[in-house]
N, C-alpha and C positions, 0 to 999 in steps of 0.2 A: 401713462395717464393715471393720475391720482384717483383712487376709489374711496368713496365715503358711504358708509352704511349706517343708517339711523335705527334705533330701537328704543323701546320704553314707553311708547305712546299708549293711550288707552282712554277709558272713561272713568271719570271721578266726579264726586259731588263738589259743589262750591265749598271752598275752605280747605279742600284736600291738597295733597301733594303728589307730584310725579317726578321721576328722574329720567331725563332723556340722555341717551348715549349715542355717540357717533364714532364708529371704528374707522380709522384712517389707515390706508395702505402705505405706510411709511415707517422707517425705523427711527424717525426723529420728528415727532409732531411739533416740536418747538421751532422748526424751520418755517412753519406756516402761521399766518394770521388766520384765525378760525372764527366763525360766527354762526349764530342761529338766526334764521328768518322764519316767518310764519305767514300763511296766507289763508284767510277765511273766504268762504264762498262769496263771490261778488265784490270782493275787496282786493286792493293792491297788496303785493308782497310787502311785508314790514320787517325791518331789522329789529331784532329782539335784544341780542347781546353779542358782544365780540370780545375776543382776547387776542392781542398782538404780543408776540414774545411770551414771556413767562408771567409778567405782572400787570401789564396794561390792560384795563378792562373798560368797556363802555356799555351802558344799558339804555334801552328806550325808557322814556319817562313813565310809561304805563306799567312797567314791570320792576322799576327800581324798588329795592327793599324787599321784593318778593322772590325774584329769580337770582340765581348765582351761577355764573359760568366758570368752568374749570377744565384744566387739561391734566390727564394722567400720562406722564411721560413713560412710565413703565409699560403701559399697555397701548400707548399711542391712541388714546381715546379723548374725545371732547365730551364733556358732560354739561347738562343744564338741570340744576336743581330748581324745581318750581314749587313754591309754597303759596298758601293762601290763594288758591286758584279761583278764578272768577269765570262766569259763563262767557264773558267777552274774550277770554283766553282761548276759546275753542277755535281751532285752526289746524291746518296741516303744517307741521314744523319741519324745516329743512336745515341741514348742516351744510356749511360752505367753507371753502378754503382758498387762500391766495398766498403767493410767495412774498409779495411786497409787505413791508413791515408797518406801513402807515395804518393806524387804527381807523376803521371806517365801518359804518353800517349801510353803505351804499351797495346794493346788490350788484350793480354793474361792474364793480371792481373784482368780483369773485368769479373765477373761471371754473372752479370745481364744485359740484353739487351732489348731494345724496338724493335718494328717491323720495324721501319724506316719511314722516310718521304722524298719524292722526292723534290729536288730543281733543277730547270732548269733555266739557265741564257742564254739568247739569245744575240747575238751581234748586 
């Protein structure tokens, strides 16, 4: 069973930055398509960014140009650099993984999930 552990969440003012990390219990993170999702109270889970393989990336329109997803093969970690944060980015952020290579932000396709890390952006 693949284990995912997120870290890096916290509270920040609007316009600030945070880096989320997800440690993956594998010796080859590039075997997996990885993604970040988020869920705000009272809202549905939303796909934020995904990375399939080494280079293929996709972002939600709401975060394009502000967030960057990346993999660190040396440490088997998935990262999310979040810049120019807005109050509407406030949510619980989850890391997810799947073996299939198709790039997707559909949460139903991801069988492996972390426990989440909270991001709060104040105005």
